N, C-alpha and C positions, 0 to 999 in steps of 0.2 A: 291252590288257595284262590277263592273267589271273593271279591269285595264289591259291595254295593253301597253307595251313599244314599241313604233313604231320605234324609233332609239335612239341614244345616247342623243339627244336633245329634244325629244318629248315623252310625256306620254299621252295616251288617257284613259279617265275615263268615264264609263257609270254609271249614277245614276238614278235608278228608283224612282217613286214617294214614294215607301215604304222606300227607302234609305234616301230620303229627309226628310220624316216624322220622321224617327229615329233620325235624326240630328236636329230636331226642325226647319226646313226650309220649307217655302212654296214659291210658285211663287210670292205671294203678297209681301213677305219679299224681294225678289230679285228686285221687282219693286221700292222699295223706301228706304230701309235701307242700306246705303252705308257702314257703319261700319260693319254691320253684313255680308254683301257680302264679304268684304275683309277678315274678320275673317274666314268665311266659306271656301273660296277658299284656304287659307293657311292651314286650318286644313285638307282639302283633300290632299293637297300637302304633309303634314307631314305623312299622312297614307300611301301614295303610294310611296314615295321617300325613299325606304329602305336603299339605300347606301348614302343618303344625298347629292347626286351630284347636285340636283336641289335647295334644300333649302339653300345650301351654296353659290349659285349664286344670286347676288343681282338683276340681270336683268332677270326677269321671266315674260312671257306673258301668260295670260289666255284667251282662246277663248271658248265661251260658245254657244252651239246650243240647245235651249230648244225645247221640244215637249210635247204633252199631256201625253207621257209615262214617262217623266222625263227630265233629262239633259245629254248632252254629253259635256264633258269638255276636252279641249286640253291644256296641260301645256307645254310650250316651253321655252327653254333657249335661250336668245338672244346672239348668239356667236359673240364675238368681238364687233365691232362697227356697224355691219350690222343691218339695220332696216327692219322690216317686211313690205312687200308690200301688205299684206292681210288686206283689209279694215275692216274685221270683227275681227281682232286681238284686244284684249282688254288689253292694258298695264295698264290702270287705271280702277280699279273696278267701279269708278263712271260712266264709259261709259256703264255699264251693263244694267241698267233699261230701257233706250230707246231702246237698241238693243233687249232685250227680248220682249218688247211690239211689236216691228215690226215683230219679228218672230212669236209670238203667234197669232197676229192679221193678219198675212200674208200681212203686209203693208210695206215691206222693200223697199220703194220707196222714192225718194226725196220729193214727195208731199204727206204728211200725210193727208191733208185735202181731197184729192181725195178719199181715202179709207173711210173716215168718211161719205162723201156725197153719197157713193155708195148705202147705205141702208136708205137714208134720204128722207123725203117727208114733205109736208106742210099740216097740219091738217085743218079742215074746219074753225076753228077760227083763222087761221094764224100762229099757233105755229109750229115751225120746230121740227120734230121728227126724231129719228133714231131707226130703228127696226132690231133686229137680232133674227132669229129662230134657236134654238138648238135642235138637236135630242138627247134624253137621252137613254142610254143603258138599264136603269131600273128606277123604281120609287125611288129606294134607292139613285140613283145619285142626284135626286132633294133634298132629305133629307140631303145628305152630303154637297151639295152646299149651302143649306139654313143655315147650321151651320157656314159656313165661310163667305159668301157674304152678306153684309148689303147694299142693294141697296139705292142709293141716286139719286133723280131726275129721277126716272124711275119706271115703273110698270112691273109686271111679270104675265103672263097668262099660265096656264098649259092645254094642250090638249092631248087627246088620239085619235090616228088615225091609223087604220089598225093594231092594236095591239101594237103600239109604243107610247111612250110619247114624247111630244114636248113642249119646253118652249119658249115662245115669250117674249123677253125683249124689252121694248119700252122706249127710253130715250128722255127726254124733254130738248131741247137745251137752253131754257130760265131758266132752273134750275140747269144745270150742264155744266162744261167745257168739251171740247173735250178730254183733257188729263184725266180727272176723268172718263169719259165714257170708254176710252181705258183701263184704269186700272181695272175697274169693269168687262169689257168684258174679259180681260185676265184671271181673276179668274174664271169667268163662264165657259170659254172654257176648263178648267181643267176637267170639269165634263160632257161636251157634245160636240158634233160635229156640225158644221154648216150644217143646213138641206137644202135639195133641195126643200122641200115643202114650199109654201108661207103661210103667216099668213092668207091670204084671203081664201085659200083652206081649211086650218084648221078650220077657222070660219064657213065655209059653210058645210063642210062634217065631221068634227071631233067632238068629245065630249068635251065640254068646262068644264074641271074638276075643275079648280080653276081660278077665275077671278081676275084680277087687282093686287092681292098681293099673288101670289102663294108661293113665297119664305117665306114671313112672316107667312102664314098659315101653311106651312110645319114645320117651326121652332116652332110654337106654339103647334102643336099637336104631333110632333115627337121629343121632347126634348131629 
């Protein structure tokens, strides 16, 4: 964990994924457990506020900026009655889950459905599907993802193409809500990056290593 005192009223904290793991926090926790979010933020404040100038101030704002490398947390004192004009400032920890989803899914727009429809299509039988292709840095990333992510209403296919591994996640809209899909994708994107290669190209030119249930298969064989 790295801490920087920007000024008398602001502390910047950088938390890598290892720092989060040491504190028993994952992005999945930040997506849904409001009590744990609040406790986590204030525990970080206790660690970095050596002179207690922030913890003694009842008006504290937390601003969180997540990435695949971890979290950047800005802790600010609200001086006097001045209110922040920053729309991303999070006075209430309950605002955090939706904000993190938008950041991790790169859908920080008023119309969340537009982002969902971007990778959606209609199957031959009329079922609406959403497909995301992730490029994995290594096969070990698939194993790590499989230990955390239990897919619901979706299938997973693993391909190898030009020496790299790709995971294709296909969500079935008749089996899962848009919000549940976003939650699962947010977790998956901790272990892979959105690929520029399409699933059609992978299917035609790649090696189909694991079909339909790649995550379940990896979890079974690599416990």
